[in-house]
N, C-alpha and C positions, 0 to 999 in steps of 0.2 A: 443613511446607513448603507454601505455596500456589503455584500456577503461574498467571500472569497472561498473558492473550492482549491484548495493547495493539495495536490493528489499524486501520488507515486503508484501508478497502476500499470504495470507492463503487460499484463495478459487480460486486464478488463474486469476482474473480480471485484477489485477495491472500489474501481469507479461505479460499479452496479450498485454497491451498498451505499456509497456516498451519495448517488443521485436520489435514492430513497430518502435519505435524511434532508437534503436539500430541499426537495418538493415540500418539505413541512415547515422549513425555516423561513423562506420569503426573502425578499431583499434583491437588490440589484446585484445580479451575479457576474463575478469576475472569475475566469478560469486560470489556474497557474499549474503548469504540467511540470512536476518534478522529474520526469523522466526525460525532458529535453535537455540534451547534453550541450546545446548550443545556446540557451537561454542565459541572460544576466540577471540572476535573481537580485542581485545587490541594488538593482533600480527599483525594486518593489518597496513603497512605503505605505503603510496601511495608516488610517486615522483612528484615534482612540475610540470612536463609536462604531468602527467597523467590526465585524464577525467574521471568522475563518473557520472552516471546517478542514481540518488537517487530517489528511486520510492516507495511511500506508499499510502495507501488507507486513505480516508478521514472518520473519525469515529466521527459522530456528529460534524463536523466542526473543527476537531483537529487531529493532528498525533497521531497515537496510542502510548501511553506512553512507552511501552516496546520498540517500535521502535527508539524513541527518546534515551532512555537509551542505547541501543546496538550500535546506531550511535556514540554516545558521546564517545565510546572506541576507535573509529578508529583514526588514525594519519594521516590527509590529507596533511600536510607539503605544503600547498599553491596550491595543485591540484585544477583544475577548476570543477565545478559541474554544472550539469543539473537537476533540480528537476522536479520531475513529482508526481502530486496527482491525484488520480483515484476516483471517487464518483459515486453513483448510482442515477444521474440525479435530486437529490434534491438541494444540494449546497455544496460547500466546505469551505466557510467562512474563518476561520483563519488557515486553513491547511498549504497553501503554505507559509505564512509569518512565521509560527512556523518552519517549515522544513527549511526555509532559516536561521533561528537564530540558529537552531541545527546544521546545515552545517557549518555555519561561526565558531561557538563555537570549533568545533574540525579541523578548518584550512583549509576549503574549501573556494575558492572564487566562488560565484554563478554568471554564466553568462547567463542563461536562466531558464525558468520555464514554465511548461505545465500543464494545467489542462485537464483531459480527462474523458470520460464516459464509464462505464461497468456495466454489470448486477449487480444488487443490491444484496448483499450477504445474506440478510434476506428474501425480498420479491422478489424472482427470476423471477417474471414476469415484474417487473420494470426494464426498459433499457434491455430487453431481448434481445440477439443478438449483444449488443454493446461490444466493438467497431466493428460497422458496416463498409461496403465498403466505405461510406462517411467519417467516422472516420478516416479509414486506410489511405485515400487519405490526409486527413488534416494533419495527424501526420507524413506521409511521407514527406509533404510539410515542416512541421515544422523542421523536422531532416535536411532537405537540407539547411534551412536559419541558423540554430544552427552550422552545419558543416562550413559554410562559416564564422561565427563569431569565431569559435574556429581556423580555418585556418589563420585568421587575426591575432591572438594572443591577441585579446581584453580579458580584465578580468574585463570590465564594468559591474556592476551589474544593471539589469532593475529595474524598480518599479514594486512591487510585491503586489498585493492587500491583505488586511487583517489588523487586529487590534492588537494593543499592549496596553494594556494587552490583551490576548487571551481570547475568549469566555470561560466561565466555562466548564470544561470537564464533559460530561455526561455519566453515566454508564447506560447501556440499561436494566440491570438486566435479560436479556434473556439468561438463562443458558440451552443448550440443555441436555436432558435426553436420557438414552439408555432405549428402550423398550425391551418386551419380545423378540424380534427378535435377540436381541444381541448374538452374538457368541463367544464373549470375545477373538476375535483376538489380541486385544491390539494396533491396527494400530493407533486408535485415541490418545491414551495414548503416543506412540512413537511420534507422529508429532504434538501434541498440543504445540503452540508457547510458552506457559507460564506454561507447565507442571500441568495443572488444574486437570487433569484425572488421577486416581489411576492406576499405571500399574500393580498392584498386582490384582485388581478388576476394570476393565474398566468401570463397570456399576455406580461407584462412581466418581462424579464430584465436586470439591471444588468451590463452587460459588464465594467465595471471591477472588479467581484467575482468573476464566473465564473472559474473555474481549469480549465475544460475537462475536468471529472472524468468526464462522461457519465453521472452516476447519473440525471439527470432523464430522459435518453433510455432508460436501461434500465429504469426502473420505470414509466414511464408506461403506464397501463393500455390505452390506445387508439392507441398508437404516434404520438401527435400531435406530439411533440417531436423535431426533426431538426436537423442541420446543413445549412448553404448546400450544395446538391448539387455545384457547381462546385469549392468549396472543398474538399469531401469528396473529389471525384474526384481533385484535384490531390495532397493528402495521401496517398490510397491509392497513387497511382502512384510516388510518392517513397518511400513505406515499402516497397512491394513490390521495389523495387530495393536496399533497405537490408537488407531481412530475408530474403535467400535463403537463407542458411546456417542449418541446424538447430541450435540451440544446445542445450547440455545444462545441467542444474542443477549448481551448484557448491558445495563446502562448505570453510570456513576454519575451522580449530579447532586 
């Protein structure tokens, strides 16, 4: 059995949560980076006895469209899937059920699903430090229970929360811009999941392509990429009102 980590994690929060689960699942690990705009995902063929952890962030209660598109190219051939959605302590709404449908469409059998919390990618002081020690303990416990189910050979799909049709996908309109400190190193253009940044002139961003994933902000070596401060302040105020409740990790199995 091979264990596939199929992950869309622009700023690293989803990857952190996924890594905790993976540590408890075992198996020969194969990493698939859904943020890689140059990868040919159609070449990926799983075997029926393989297991995949499919991990995505929740963007306004939905799976990022580009992650669904890239996942759809993978040939699962009946492999079992564990789904993971990671969100910034507001809500994940239809993310897990949409991910379940996307996994099923390319041939996965979903056997478990997890919702976890990580630092918000736009307002970084929301859920700061998460996944924390309590989250890590919860996720490790989830992994042990999932491992037991995998060892049993079960392919039963749990009831996963969410609505069909899904909530309307929302665009945040938050496009980071390069400031005067930009050194034009091109790192942001190289690693943009949707190639929204001009490789010849990384100060230029195509707002129609940008998905507001904040990778360019997170990886800029000189902190030159930022959101409009007025928009950031407005979003921060709104999210702080919506994220007051301390949410816990959840398992569906």
